[in-house]
N, C-alpha and C positions, 0 to 999 in steps of 0.2 A: 174918208175924211180928207189926207194929207194929200189928195190927188186935187181937191178942192181950194185947200189952201195953195199949194204950187200953182193953180191956174189963176186965182184971185192976184198972187203977188208977182208973177210974170207973164200972164197974158196966156192967149191960146196960140200964140204968133212962135213959129220957128226963127230961133236966131241965127241962125247958119243959112247961109245963102251961097250958090255955086254960078259963077258967071254965066250968063247965056253963051250957048253953043261949044260949053269947055268939053264935053264927052263926045261932041262932033267927030272931032279929029284927035281923039286923045291916044288912041293907039300908034298911028301912022307919026305923031310928034315923039312919044315914047320911042319909038323903036330908031327914030332920027338920034335921038339923046344917045344913044346906047353907042360903047365905042366898038369900031369893024376889026377885031381880031381874028384870025384864022388859026383854029386850033393846031398846036405843034404835034405831030407824031413824035413818042416816046419810044426808042427803042429799049425795049427789056433782054438782055442776055439771060437765059436760063441755064443753068448751070448742068453742065453732062456729068453725069454719074453712073461708073460701070456697076450694072445691078448683076453679079456674077454669083450672087448670096441666092438670088431667087430660084434658078434651076434646081440646082443641089436641094434647097430646103422643099420645093414642089414636091420632088420627086421622094424625099425622106415624109411628107406629110401623106403622099398618095398610098406608100407602102405601109405609114401606119394605120392609114384609113383602112385597108383592106384586111389588114391583120386584126384590127379590132373588129371588125365584122365576120370575119371567121370564127375568132374565138367567140363572139359572142352567140354563133349560130352551133358552135359545138356545146357551149354551155347549157343553152334552150334545150338543145336535143336530148342531150344527157339528163337533164332535170325533166323531162316531161317522160323520160322513161319509153321512148320509141322501140326499143329493143326488148322489153319487159316479157315476161312468159304468161300463160294463164293464169298461174296460182299468182300472182302477183297483180294482175287486171282484178280478179275475183275478190281479191281484199281491199283494192281501192273501190269497187262497185259497194261492197258492204260498209266500208268505211262513209262514203258519199249516201248510202241508203240509213244509216244511223245518223247522220248529221242531218239529213233532211228531215228526220221524224224528232230530233231535238228542236230545231227551227220551229217545227210544228208546234210543240208543246211550249216552247216561250212565246209563240205569237197568241196561243190560246190564253195565256197568263197576261200577255199585256194586254189583250183584248177585254177580259175579265176586271183586267186594274180599272181599264177606261170606263168599262160601263159604271164602275161602281164610284168612281170619280166624278162621273157626268149624273149622277141620281136617276138612270134609266132603268124602270122594271119590265119585266115581260110584257105587261098590257100595254104599252107605250111601243115596246117593238113589233107585237102583233099587228097594231091599228098603223103603224109604220108601213110594215108589209102588205096590211090588206089594201091601203092606200095606193102604193106603188105596185 
């Protein structure tokens, strides 16, 4: 509706006009109007600083890294018990077996809780197993 009012009031004609041949030589005329200046080279002096602290600091960092790796490896091997005897290994195996049994009981309990929450009865379980 507003577009129709604008057309009635101002008409369909474009009020802006460009002289003929204006864009034919536009780029060359524009380049002629630019000032011809050559770029100036600027010298920048970088301050020279002595880096005498890098070498001792780098040596210290390498030594500290090496010491950390050795300490970490020694701690790991001491905690895993590489040099344990058979009695300790048997004790660890029985502990692992007990933990596995406990996890199995916990898993069964959680499964029963999920089935109760989902209200699934034995008939639905049997039908699912038969279908698949």
